Backbone as JSON, one array per atom type, in Angstrom:
{
  "sequence": "XXXXXXXXXXXXXXXXXXXXXXXXXXXXXXXXXXXXXXXXXXXXXXXXXXXXXXXXXXXXXXXXXXXXXXXXXXXXXXXXXXXXXXXXXXXXXXXXXXXXXXXXXXXXXXXXXXXXXXXXXXXXXXXXXXXXXXXXXXXXXXXXXXXXXXXXXXXXXXXXXXXXXXXXXXXXXXXXXXXXXXXXXXXXXXXXXXXXXXXXXXXXXXXXXXXXXXXXXXXXXXX",
  "N": [[73.52, 14.61, 41.76], [71.38, 16.11, 39.41], [68.93, 18.57, 38.86], [66.8, 19.75, 36.52], [64.94, 22.57, 35.84], [63.87, 23.65, 33.6], [61.64, 22.99, 32.13], [59.53, 23.63, 33.72], [56.81, 25.61, 34.08], [56.4, 29.13, 34.72], [54.62, 30.26, 37.53], [52.18, 32.27, 39.15], [50.93, 31.76, 41.59], [51.42, 29.56, 44.42], [52.85, 26.33, 43.92], [53.16, 22.74, 43.93], [55.87, 21.04, 43.51], [56.75, 17.69, 42.75], [59.16, 15.35, 43.47], [60.33, 12.37, 42.34], [62.4, 9.91, 43.3], [64.16, 7.36, 41.91], [65.43, 3.98, 42.22], [67.55, 3.66, 40.5], [68.72, 6.09, 40.46], [67.42, 8.09, 38.98], [65.58, 11.03, 38.33], [62.3, 12.18, 38.49], [60.68, 14.91, 37.98], [57.58, 16.32, 38.82], [54.48, 18.12, 38.56], [51.8, 18.3, 40.47], [51.33, 15.73, 39.63], [51.46, 15.28, 36.61], [53.75, 14.13, 34.04], [56.98, 15.53, 33.55], [59.84, 15.62, 32.92], [62.66, 13.45, 32.44], [65.62, 12.86, 34.03], [69.16, 12.41, 33.57], [71.99, 10.57, 34.89], [74.36, 12.26, 36.93], [77.15, 13.74, 35.37], [77.05, 12.25, 33.05], [76.78, 13.68, 30.69], [79.24, 14.82, 30.54], [81.07, 13.37, 29.15], [83.06, 13.68, 26.4], [82.43, 13.92, 22.84], [84.52, 13.85, 21.05], [88.05, 13.48, 21.41], [91.39, 14.72, 22.11], [93.99, 13.59, 19.95], [96.08, 11.19, 21.24], [98.4, 10.27, 20.06], [99.35, 12.2, 18.46], [101.88, 14.61, 17.71], [103.56, 17.66, 18.33], [104.65, 19.59, 15.58], [108.1, 20.01, 14.58], [108.84, 22.38, 13.38], [107.04, 24.21, 14.31], [105.84, 27.37, 15.11], [104.95, 29.25, 17.73], [104.56, 31.99, 17.97], [103.88, 32.86, 15.43], [102.01, 30.95, 14.52], [100.38, 30.44, 16.67], [99.12, 28.76, 19.65], [99.82, 25.36, 19.62], [97.5, 22.8, 18.92], [96.46, 19.52, 19.41], [95.1, 17.3, 16.9], [91.67, 16.12, 16.87], [90.09, 13.02, 17.71], [87.55, 10.44, 17.38], [85.88, 9.67, 20.42], [86.24, 6.73, 22.11], [84.86, 6.1, 24.41], [82.55, 7.48, 24.29], [79.08, 7.23, 24.04], [76.97, 8.3, 22.71], [74.01, 10.49, 22.72], [72.19, 10.49, 25.79], [69.4, 8.44, 26.41], [66.33, 7.71, 27.94], [65.41, 4.45, 29.02], [62.84, 2.63, 27.5], [59.77, 1.05, 28.2], [57.02, -1.23, 27.83], [53.8, 0.08, 28.26], [51.69, -0.85, 30.73], [49.11, 0.09, 31.03], [48.25, 0.87, 28.57], [45.86, 0.63, 26.07], [45.6, 0.57, 23.37], [44.6, 2.29, 20.29], [41.84, 4.44, 20.58], [38.6, 3.67, 19.54], [35.51, 4.52, 18.08], [32.61, 3.0, 19.21], [30.19, 1.19, 17.28], [26.7, 1.3, 16.75], [23.36, 0.17, 16.01], [21.6, 2.17, 13.7], [18.83, 3.95, 14.55], [17.29, 5.47, 12.82], [17.62, 4.51, 10.31], [16.4, 3.37, 7.21], [15.69, 0.85, 5.02], [15.84, 1.0, 1.52], [14.93, -0.49, -1.28], [14.64, 0.47, -3.87], [16.43, 2.5, -4.2], [18.49, 3.01, -5.99], [17.34, 3.18, -8.45], [16.99, 4.84, -11.45], [15.75, 7.55, -13.45], [14.93, 7.57, -17.0], [17.85, 8.16, -18.96], [18.96, 10.83, -20.92], [21.21, 12.1, -21.87], [24.77, 11.83, -22.17], [27.86, 12.55, -20.82], [31.27, 12.87, -21.71], [34.56, 13.14, -20.78], [37.62, 13.69, -22.17], [41.08, 13.29, -22.19], [43.79, 13.33, -24.04], [46.78, 12.64, -25.95], [47.09, 12.12, -28.67], [44.92, 12.98, -31.19], [41.66, 12.12, -32.61], [39.94, 10.19, -31.65], [36.81, 8.55, -31.58], [33.6, 8.38, -30.26], [30.93, 6.24, -29.97], [27.74, 4.52, -30.06], [26.78, 4.27, -27.3], [25.75, 2.78, -24.35], [23.68, 2.54, -21.57], [22.68, 0.5, -19.14], [20.84, -1.73, -16.98], [20.72, -4.4, -17.35], [22.6, -7.11, -17.79], [22.54, -9.2, -19.7], [21.14, -8.13, -21.84], [22.94, -6.11, -22.51], [25.11, -7.64, -23.43], [23.96, -8.72, -25.72], [23.58, -6.44, -27.29], [26.23, -5.71, -27.68], [27.17, -7.84, -29.26], [25.67, -7.38, -31.58], [26.67, -4.9, -32.37], [29.39, -5.46, -32.81], [29.16, -7.03, -35.01], [29.41, -5.51, -37.26], [32.07, -5.1, -37.46], [33.87, -6.16, -39.33], [33.19, -4.76, -41.66], [33.92, -2.21, -40.87], [36.66, -2.6, -40.6], [37.42, -3.09, -43.26], [36.75, -0.62, -44.42], [38.56, 1.0, -43.05], [41.04, 0.01, -43.97], [40.83, 0.69, -46.69], [40.78, 3.48, -46.48], [43.35, 3.86, -45.45], [44.92, 3.06, -47.63], [44.35, 5.09, -49.48], [45.35, 7.28, -48.07], [48.11, 6.67, -47.88], [48.78, 6.62, -50.61], [48.35, 9.31, -51.25], [50.3, 10.5, -49.62], [52.61, 9.45, -50.83], [52.48, 10.65, -53.35], [52.74, 13.36, -52.61], [55.31, 13.25, -51.52], [56.82, 12.55, -53.8], [56.36, 14.81, -55.39], [57.57, 16.77, -53.78], [60.2, 15.85, -53.91], [60.85, 16.17, -56.63], [60.6, 18.95, -56.83], [62.67, 19.71, -55.13], [64.9, 18.74, -56.54], [64.75, 20.35, -58.82], [65.25, 22.9, -57.71], [67.85, 22.51, -56.77], [69.22, 22.15, -59.16], [68.88, 24.7, -60.29], [70.24, 26.3, -58.41], [72.81, 25.24, -58.74], [73.42, 25.97, -61.39], [73.38, 28.79, -61.23], [75.49, 29.16, -59.45], [77.61, 28.16, -60.92], [77.66, 30.0, -63.01], [78.26, 32.39, -61.68], [80.8, 31.75, -60.75], [82.21, 31.46, -63.17], [82.01, 34.05, -64.3], [83.44, 35.46, -62.44], [86.12, 34.56, -62.37], [87.05, 34.48, -64.97], [89.18, 35.76, -67.6], [89.24, 39.16, -68.43], [88.68, 40.81, -71.48], [89.97, 43.68, -73.03], [88.75, 44.51, -75.38], [86.13, 43.91, -75.03], [84.93, 46.09, -73.76], [85.21, 47.94, -75.83], [83.46, 46.89, -77.69], [81.05, 47.31, -76.38], [81.08, 50.05, -76.42], [80.97, 50.68, -79.14], [78.52, 49.56, -79.65], [76.85, 51.36, -78.52], [77.07, 53.63, -80.13]],
  "CA": [[72.2, 14.55, 41.13], [71.03, 17.4, 38.83], [67.49, 18.77, 38.62], [66.58, 20.81, 35.54], [63.61, 23.15, 35.96], [63.59, 24.43, 32.39], [60.31, 22.66, 31.63], [58.51, 24.04, 34.69], [56.29, 26.92, 33.72], [56.32, 30.09, 35.82], [53.25, 30.43, 38.05], [52.07, 33.34, 40.13], [50.58, 31.19, 42.89], [52.26, 28.46, 44.88], [52.57, 25.0, 43.38], [53.83, 21.71, 44.71], [56.63, 20.1, 42.67], [56.95, 16.38, 43.35], [60.36, 14.7, 42.96], [60.32, 10.93, 42.58], [63.75, 9.38, 43.19], [64.14, 5.92, 41.69], [66.59, 3.27, 42.73], [68.65, 3.82, 39.55], [69.16, 7.48, 40.57], [66.76, 8.95, 38.02], [64.67, 11.97, 38.98], [61.12, 12.49, 37.71], [59.97, 16.03, 38.6], [56.2, 16.46, 38.38], [53.67, 19.14, 39.22], [50.47, 17.73, 40.69], [51.15, 14.43, 38.97], [51.84, 15.04, 35.21], [55.16, 13.91, 33.76], [57.65, 16.7, 33.0], [61.12, 15.31, 32.32], [63.45, 12.41, 33.07], [67.0, 13.34, 34.01], [70.18, 11.37, 33.52], [72.95, 10.58, 35.98], [75.3, 13.38, 36.89], [78.41, 13.4, 34.74], [76.9, 11.52, 31.8], [77.01, 14.61, 29.58], [80.62, 15.31, 30.55], [81.9, 12.55, 28.25], [83.08, 14.38, 25.1], [82.28, 13.1, 21.63], [85.84, 13.74, 20.46], [89.14, 13.73, 22.34], [92.65, 14.95, 21.4], [94.72, 12.38, 19.56], [97.27, 11.06, 22.1], [99.58, 9.93, 19.27], [99.79, 13.36, 17.7], [103.01, 15.32, 18.27], [103.74, 19.0, 17.78], [105.72, 19.63, 14.57], [109.34, 20.65, 15.02], [108.94, 23.75, 12.85], [105.88, 24.99, 14.75], [106.19, 28.64, 15.73], [103.78, 29.73, 18.47], [104.35, 33.42, 17.75], [103.21, 33.03, 14.15], [100.9, 30.02, 14.32], [99.59, 30.29, 17.88], [99.37, 27.58, 20.46], [99.51, 24.13, 18.88], [96.49, 21.93, 19.5], [96.46, 18.23, 18.7], [93.83, 16.98, 16.24], [90.76, 15.31, 17.68], [89.63, 11.74, 17.17], [86.35, 9.99, 18.09], [86.08, 9.15, 21.76], [85.65, 5.38, 22.22], [83.99, 6.01, 25.58], [81.31, 8.21, 24.04], [78.02, 6.31, 23.65], [75.85, 9.03, 22.13], [73.13, 11.16, 23.7], [71.48, 9.58, 26.69], [67.95, 8.31, 26.25], [65.79, 6.81, 28.96], [64.93, 3.17, 28.55], [61.38, 2.6, 27.35], [59.12, -0.25, 28.4], [55.62, -1.24, 27.46], [52.89, 0.63, 29.25], [50.62, -1.84, 31.02], [47.79, 0.73, 30.97], [47.9, 1.22, 27.19], [44.83, -0.26, 25.52], [45.5, 0.76, 21.93], [43.89, 3.47, 19.85], [40.42, 4.41, 20.9], [37.7, 3.65, 18.4], [34.11, 4.75, 18.43], [31.78, 1.81, 18.99], [29.06, 1.36, 16.38], [25.41, 0.72, 17.14], [22.36, 0.27, 14.95], [20.99, 3.49, 13.53], [17.36, 3.8, 14.64], [16.63, 6.21, 11.75], [17.92, 3.9, 9.02], [15.31, 2.68, 6.53], [16.17, 0.21, 3.81], [15.06, 1.36, 0.33], [15.45, -1.32, -2.39], [14.59, 1.22, -5.13], [17.22, 3.71, -4.03], [19.37, 3.23, -7.14], [16.57, 3.21, -9.69], [17.07, 6.16, -12.03], [14.88, 7.86, -14.56], [15.64, 7.41, -18.29], [18.92, 9.11, -19.21], [18.92, 11.35, -22.28], [22.5, 12.63, -22.29], [25.96, 11.23, -21.58], [29.04, 13.42, -20.97], [32.56, 12.17, -21.7], [35.72, 14.02, -20.73], [38.76, 12.96, -22.74], [42.38, 13.96, -22.17], [44.68, 12.45, -24.78], [47.83, 13.31, -26.7], [46.82, 11.94, -30.09], [43.51, 13.19, -31.46], [41.05, 11.23, -33.57], [39.05, 9.22, -31.02], [35.38, 8.72, -31.86], [32.76, 7.65, -29.33], [29.63, 5.95, -30.57], [27.06, 3.34, -29.51], [26.86, 4.32, -25.84], [24.61, 2.09, -23.75], [23.59, 2.51, -20.11], [21.62, -0.47, -18.88], [20.97, -2.53, -15.77], [20.52, -5.79, -17.73], [23.85, -7.58, -18.42], [22.27, -10.02, -20.88], [20.8, -7.21, -22.94], [24.16, -5.44, -22.9], [25.89, -8.56, -24.25], [23.3, -8.83, -27.02], [23.88, -5.23, -28.05], [27.64, -5.77, -28.05], [27.3, -8.75, -30.4], [25.12, -6.73, -32.76], [27.56, -3.82, -32.79], [30.62, -6.05, -33.32], [28.92, -7.7, -36.29], [29.86, -4.59, -38.31], [33.49, -4.82, -37.29], [34.57, -6.47, -40.58], [32.97, -3.65, -42.57], [34.74, -1.11, -40.37], [38.05, -2.91, -40.91], [37.62, -2.88, -44.69], [36.74, 0.82, -44.67], [39.81, 1.55, -42.53], [42.11, -0.35, -44.88], [40.7, 1.49, -47.89], [41.21, 4.84, -46.14], [44.8, 3.84, -45.31], [45.51, 3.03, -48.97], [44.23, 6.43, -50.05], [46.26, 8.17, -47.36], [49.48, 6.36, -48.27], [48.98, 7.08, -51.98], [48.47, 10.76, -51.22], [51.61, 10.84, -49.06], [53.63, 9.16, -51.82], [52.43, 11.7, -54.37], [53.32, 14.58, -52.05], [56.75, 13.05, -51.38], [57.4, 12.63, -55.14], [56.31, 16.21, -55.8], [58.6, 17.48, -53.03], [61.51, 15.43, -54.4], [61.07, 16.83, -57.91], [60.82, 20.37, -56.58], [64.01, 19.85, -54.57], [65.88, 18.57, -57.61], [64.72, 21.54, -59.66], [65.92, 23.98, -57.01], [69.28, 22.23, -56.73], [69.77, 22.44, -60.48], [68.94, 26.15, -60.47], [71.33, 26.82, -57.58], [74.07, 24.84, -59.33], [73.65, 26.79, -62.59], [73.74, 30.14, -60.79], [76.82, 29.12, -58.85], [78.59, 28.0, -62.01], [77.73, 31.26, -63.76], [79.0, 33.36, -60.88], [82.21, 31.34, -60.73], [82.78, 31.73, -64.49], [82.16, 35.5, -64.48], [84.4, 36.03, -61.49], [87.5, 34.14, -62.57], [87.5, 34.51, -66.38], [90.01, 36.91, -67.94], [88.5, 40.17, -69.17], [89.33, 41.32, -72.7], [89.65, 45.11, -73.2], [87.89, 44.73, -76.53], [84.72, 43.81, -74.61], [84.45, 47.44, -73.51], [85.06, 48.6, -77.13], [82.22, 46.43, -78.3], [79.95, 48.02, -75.72], [81.11, 51.45, -76.86], [80.48, 50.73, -80.52], [77.09, 49.25, -79.66], [76.09, 52.54, -78.13], [77.14, 54.65, -81.18]],
  "C": [[71.8, 15.95, 40.69], [69.54, 17.44, 38.57], [67.34, 19.97, 37.69], [65.13, 21.27, 35.64], [63.24, 23.96, 34.73], [62.2, 24.18, 31.86], [59.19, 23.07, 32.58], [58.06, 25.45, 34.38], [56.2, 27.83, 34.96], [54.86, 30.27, 36.23], [53.27, 31.51, 39.12], [51.82, 32.77, 41.51], [51.49, 30.01, 43.2], [51.86, 27.16, 44.19], [53.46, 24.02, 44.12], [54.59, 20.78, 43.76], [56.9, 18.81, 43.43], [58.16, 15.73, 42.68], [60.32, 13.24, 43.36], [61.72, 10.42, 42.31], [63.67, 7.87, 43.08], [65.43, 5.3, 42.22], [67.8, 3.49, 41.81], [69.09, 5.28, 39.47], [68.62, 8.34, 39.43], [65.75, 9.79, 38.75], [63.53, 12.27, 38.02], [60.41, 13.64, 38.39], [58.57, 16.15, 38.0], [55.54, 17.58, 39.15], [52.25, 18.61, 39.3], [50.28, 16.46, 39.87], [51.65, 14.33, 37.55], [53.33, 14.95, 35.03], [55.77, 15.16, 33.12], [58.94, 16.3, 32.28], [61.77, 14.17, 33.09], [64.91, 12.82, 32.93], [67.96, 12.17, 34.09], [71.1, 11.49, 34.75], [73.92, 11.74, 35.82], [76.63, 12.92, 36.3], [78.27, 12.65, 33.43], [77.21, 12.41, 30.59], [78.45, 15.09, 29.52], [81.53, 14.49, 29.64], [81.91, 13.21, 26.88], [82.94, 13.4, 23.94], [83.63, 12.88, 20.96], [86.89, 14.09, 21.51], [90.41, 14.01, 21.53], [93.37, 13.64, 21.1], [95.98, 12.24, 20.41], [98.55, 10.74, 21.3], [100.12, 11.12, 18.49], [100.92, 14.07, 18.45], [103.14, 16.68, 17.59], [104.86, 19.0, 16.76], [106.94, 20.4, 15.08], [109.43, 22.09, 14.54], [107.75, 24.62, 13.26], [106.35, 26.23, 15.5], [104.94, 29.2, 16.4], [103.53, 31.21, 18.22], [103.61, 33.67, 16.44], [101.95, 32.17, 14.03], [100.0, 29.88, 15.54], [99.91, 29.01, 18.62], [98.94, 26.34, 19.68], [98.49, 23.3, 19.64], [96.44, 20.63, 18.72], [95.11, 18.0, 18.01], [92.98, 16.05, 17.1], [90.34, 14.05, 16.93], [88.37, 11.33, 17.93], [86.69, 9.36, 19.43], [85.45, 7.76, 21.86], [84.73, 5.23, 23.42], [82.66, 6.72, 25.38], [80.25, 7.26, 23.46], [76.81, 7.04, 23.08], [75.0, 9.71, 23.18], [72.34, 10.15, 24.53], [69.99, 9.61, 26.43], [67.43, 7.36, 27.31], [65.26, 5.52, 28.34], [63.4, 3.16, 28.55], [60.89, 1.17, 27.52], [57.67, -0.13, 27.99], [54.75, -0.74, 28.61], [51.77, -0.37, 29.52], [49.23, -1.23, 30.94], [47.35, 1.09, 29.56], [46.95, 0.18, 26.61], [44.66, -0.1, 24.02], [44.75, 2.03, 21.59], [42.39, 3.33, 20.13], [39.59, 4.49, 19.63], [36.26, 3.79, 18.88], [33.32, 3.46, 18.22], [30.57, 2.14, 18.11], [27.84, 0.64, 16.93], [24.45, 0.86, 15.96], [21.74, 1.65, 14.93], [19.47, 3.35, 13.57], [16.63, 4.52, 13.5], [16.88, 5.6, 10.38], [16.71, 3.15, 8.49], [15.83, 2.13, 5.22], [15.25, 0.54, 2.64], [15.61, 0.55, -0.84], [15.47, -0.57, -3.72], [15.44, 2.5, -5.07], [18.03, 4.04, -5.28], [18.63, 3.21, -8.47], [16.54, 4.64, -10.21], [16.05, 6.32, -13.15], [15.65, 7.68, -15.87], [16.63, 8.54, -18.53], [18.88, 9.53, -20.67], [20.3, 11.78, -22.79], [23.61, 11.91, -21.53], [27.13, 12.17, -21.85], [30.31, 12.61, -20.83], [33.67, 13.21, -21.72], [36.96, 13.23, -21.12], [39.99, 13.84, -22.66], [43.38, 13.02, -22.82], [45.68, 13.28, -25.58], [47.54, 13.27, -28.2], [45.32, 12.05, -30.32], [42.99, 12.15, -32.44], [40.13, 10.19, -32.97], [37.6, 9.58, -31.3], [34.6, 7.83, -30.9], [31.38, 7.48, -29.95], [29.05, 4.73, -29.87], [27.24, 3.26, -27.99], [25.58, 3.72, -25.26], [24.74, 2.13, -22.24], [22.41, 1.63, -19.76], [21.89, -1.19, -17.57], [20.75, -4.01, -16.05], [21.78, -6.29, -18.42], [23.6, -8.39, -19.69], [21.92, -9.15, -22.08], [22.05, -6.47, -23.43], [25.03, -6.34, -23.78], [25.29, -8.7, -25.65], [23.61, -7.62, -27.89], [25.33, -5.23, -28.52], [27.84, -6.68, -29.25], [26.76, -8.13, -31.67], [26.04, -5.64, -33.29], [28.83, -4.4, -33.4], [30.41, -6.82, -34.6], [29.38, -6.84, -37.45], [31.35, -4.31, -38.25], [34.27, -5.11, -38.58], [34.4, -5.34, -41.58], [33.82, -2.45, -42.16], [36.21, -1.34, -40.7], [38.34, -2.67, -42.38], [37.65, -1.39, -45.02], [38.03, 1.47, -44.19], [40.98, 1.24, -43.47], [42.05, 0.46, -46.17], [41.15, 2.93, -47.64], [42.72, 4.91, -45.98], [45.5, 3.81, -46.67], [45.47, 4.4, -49.61], [45.21, 7.39, -49.39], [47.71, 7.92, -47.76], [49.77, 6.81, -49.7], [49.14, 8.59, -52.04], [49.83, 11.19, -50.67], [52.73, 10.56, -50.06], [53.65, 10.21, -52.92], [53.05, 13.0, -53.86], [54.84, 14.44, -51.9], [57.44, 13.14, -52.74], [57.42, 14.07, -55.64], [57.39, 17.03, -55.08], [59.99, 17.12, -53.52], [61.83, 16.12, -55.73], [61.33, 18.33, -57.73], [62.21, 20.61, -56.01], [65.09, 19.7, -55.62], [65.92, 19.8, -58.52], [65.45, 22.69, -59.0], [67.42, 23.76, -56.94], [69.93, 22.5, -58.07], [69.9, 23.94, -60.71], [70.08, 26.75, -59.64], [72.69, 26.45, -58.16], [74.4, 25.66, -60.57], [74.07, 28.2, -62.21], [75.14, 30.17, -60.2], [77.9, 28.99, -59.92], [78.75, 29.29, -62.8], [78.51, 32.3, -62.99], [80.48, 33.03, -60.84], [82.88, 31.69, -62.05], [83.0, 33.23, -64.69], [83.22, 36.09, -63.57], [85.85, 35.75, -61.88], [87.93, 34.15, -64.05], [88.28, 35.81, -66.64], [89.22, 37.87, -68.8], [89.34, 40.67, -70.35], [88.98, 42.8, -72.85], [88.72, 45.38, -74.37], [86.39, 44.58, -76.17], [84.15, 45.19, -74.36], [84.3, 48.21, -74.82], [83.77, 48.19, -77.81], [81.03, 47.13, -77.69], [79.89, 49.47, -76.21], [80.56, 51.57, -78.27], [78.98, 50.42, -80.58], [76.27, 50.47, -79.31], [76.12, 53.64, -79.18], [76.09, 54.42, -82.26]]
}
């Protein structure tokens, strides 16, 4: 039986360690009652996790002077059952998490007009969006659902006019985009023609055969 005192704090004055020996040979060391540690049976930790392979054999060409002492490879130990953990059971004294009981607040006073607000003059809206162009209009803050429905019906009555205006704006936008695309296409064709003419001229001047009389003509032109 092993007793580990690593969890016992050093004290200047005398203390009384209490060792409780159970029938299953477990030791519970305590100091004035509080739990400190539960120890396992002696020899439980001596079971290795890995053991040498009994089927392994030293190679015939093994040289101890050059390679050292041969050691067989290790394999998992079938007798190893992992680290020992004490068995846990339900605590009969556990009553669950403690919760504060609630009682009536003697200072509480019910106020039916607590949520009545004064007339609102301003409304703030914070918008975070990727595509711009949102417009906020017709903002209503009311405590009467029926009145809110009536206002919604009046506002949505102009929805057809808004749709027509949107379609007209889309036609203008598409026509403008088509004009810009046609203008860009014509400009591109013009630039390609100019680049093609310059390239042809450079090719012709580079590879054509020069006539010596061309220099004579230049000379006579200068006289």
